[in-house]
C-alpha positions in Angstrom: 95.4 135.6 69.9 94.6 133.1 67.2 92.1 130.4 68.1 94.7 127.6 67.8 97.2 129.2 70.2 94.5 130.2 72.6 93.2 126.6 72.6 96.6 125.2 73.4 97.3 127.5 76.3 93.9 126.9 77.8 94.1 123.1 77.3 97.1 122.8 79.6 96.2 124.4 82.9 98.7 125.6 85.5 97.4 122.9 87.8 98.2 120.1 85.3 101.7 121.5 84.9 102.3 122.0 88.6 101.3 118.4 89.2 103.9 117.2 86.8 106.8 119.1 88.5 108.8 116.9 90.8 111.7 117.6 93.2 114.7 115.4 92.3 118.3 116.0 93.2 117.4 119.3 94.7 115.9 120.6 91.4 112.3 121.2 90.4 112.0 119.0 87.2 109.6 117.7 84.7 110.2 114.2 83.2 110.5 113.4 79.5 107.3 111.4 79.4 105.1 114.2 80.7 106.7 116.8 78.5 106.4 114.5 75.4 102.7 114.1 76.2 102.2 117.8 76.5 104.1 118.5 73.2 102.1 115.8 71.4 105.2 113.7 70.5 106.5 110.3 71.5 108.9 110.1 74.4 111.3 108.3 72.2 111.3 111.1 69.7 111.8 113.7 72.4 114.8 111.8 73.8 116.2 111.4 70.3 116.1 115.1 69.7 117.7 115.8 73.1 120.5 113.3 72.4 121.2 114.9 69.0 121.5 118.2 70.7 123.1 117.0 74.0 125.6 120.0 74.1 122.6 122.3 74.8 121.7 120.4 78.0 124.3 120.6 80.7 123.5 118.9 84.0 121.7 121.9 85.5 119.3 121.8 82.5 118.7 118.1 82.2 119.9 114.8 83.8 118.9 111.2 83.5 117.4 109.6 86.6 119.3 106.6 88.0 117.6 103.2 88.5 117.6 103.8 92.3 116.1 107.3 91.9 113.5 105.8 89.6 112.5 103.1 92.1 112.5 105.6 95.0 110.5 108.1 92.9 107.9 105.5 92.0 107.4 104.6 95.6 107.1 108.2 96.7 104.5 109.2 94.1 102.8 105.7 94.4 102.3 105.4 90.6 99.9 102.7 89.4 101.1 99.9 87.2 99.7 101.6 84.1 101.8 104.7 84.9 104.9 102.6 85.4 104.5 100.9 82.0 105.5 104.2 80.4 108.6 104.4 82.6 110.5 101.2 81.8 113.7 103.2 81.6 115.0 106.0 83.8 113.6 109.2 82.4 115.3 112.4 81.5 114.6 115.1 84.0 114.4 118.7 82.7 114.8 121.7 85.0 113.1 125.0 84.1 116.2 125.9 82.0 116.1 122.6 80.3 112.4 123.0 79.4 113.2 126.4 78.0 116.0 124.9 75.9 113.6 122.3 74.6 111.8 125.0 72.7 115.0 125.5 70.6 115.1 121.9 69.4 111.3 121.2 69.1 110.1 123.7 66.5 106.4 122.8 66.3 103.8 125.4 67.2 102.4 123.2 69.9 105.9 122.8 71.5 106.4 126.5 71.5 103.0 127.3 73.1 103.4 124.5 75.7 106.9 125.8 76.6 105.6 129.3 77.0 102.8 128.0 79.4 105.3 125.8 81.3 107.8 128.7 81.8 105.0 131.0 82.9 103.9 128.4 85.5 107.5 128.0 86.8 107.6 131.8 87.1 104.3 131.9 89.0 105.7 129.3 91.4 108.8 131.4 92.0 106.7 134.5 92.6 104.6 132.5 95.1 107.7 131.2 96.9 109.1 134.8 97.1 105.8 136.0 98.5 105.8 133.2 101.1 109.4 134.0 101.9 108.5 137.6 102.8 105.6 136.3 104.9 107.9 133.9 106.8 110.5 136.6 107.4 107.7 138.9 108.8 106.5 136.1 111.1 110.0 135.4 112.3 110.4 139.2 113.1 107.1 139.2 114.9 108.1 136.2 117.0 111.4 137.9 118.0 109.4 141.1 118.9 106.9 139.0 120.9 109.7 137.3 122.8 111.3 140.6 123.5 107.9 142.1 124.5 107.3 139.1 126.9 110.6 139.8 128.6 109.8 143.5 128.9 106.3 142.8 130.3 107.7 140.3 132.8 110.2 142.9 134.0 107.4 145.5 134.3 105.3 143.1 136.4 108.2 142.2 138.7 108.8 145.9 139.3 105.1 146.5 140.0 105.0 143.6 142.4 108.0 145.1 144.3 106.3 148.4 144.5 103.0 147.0 145.7 104.5 144.6 148.1 107.5 146.4 149.6 109.7 144.4 151.9 108.6 144.5 155.5 111.5 145.9 157.5 111.4 147.8 160.8 112.1 151.3 159.9 113.5 154.0 162.0 111.0 156.8 162.4 112.1 160.1 161.1 110.9 163.6 162.1 110.9 165.6 165.3 111.2 163.7 168.6 109.4 165.0 171.6 110.5 164.2 175.1 107.7 162.7 176.6 
């Protein structure tokens, strides 16, 4: 791998990317300002490129945050005033598909390498979620088994108690009777 490409991918760690992924409108998204910073371009230029190619960005690829969403988002992530200064206007929110599409309109080597890193990070997140899903399904199955086992064990103990403590009834003796 050439030194420049290696430097770019190492410069942006998975942790940095994951910390810039937000959950908005039911989508995992990255906002325009964060992407522009990673690509080394001005947010204004990134938005201009997207607007010039808007047909490439349907709503499941990219949407603009509403004023209410922006206010709510700021409170949820408790951004400082310096962070808010970069968000005077509602940002564009890019889903994983939108981030992939950005690589077709931003043709710099940095944009391509950053996109590759972001897509890999999204993929790792999906793999982790799938692994956790399997674990959760296994735990649910074990809980059902344990519940069934508890019921079975309770039935066994009830039966044992009945055998150990038979009801005390006067029983008629059986066997040979002698006159006597």
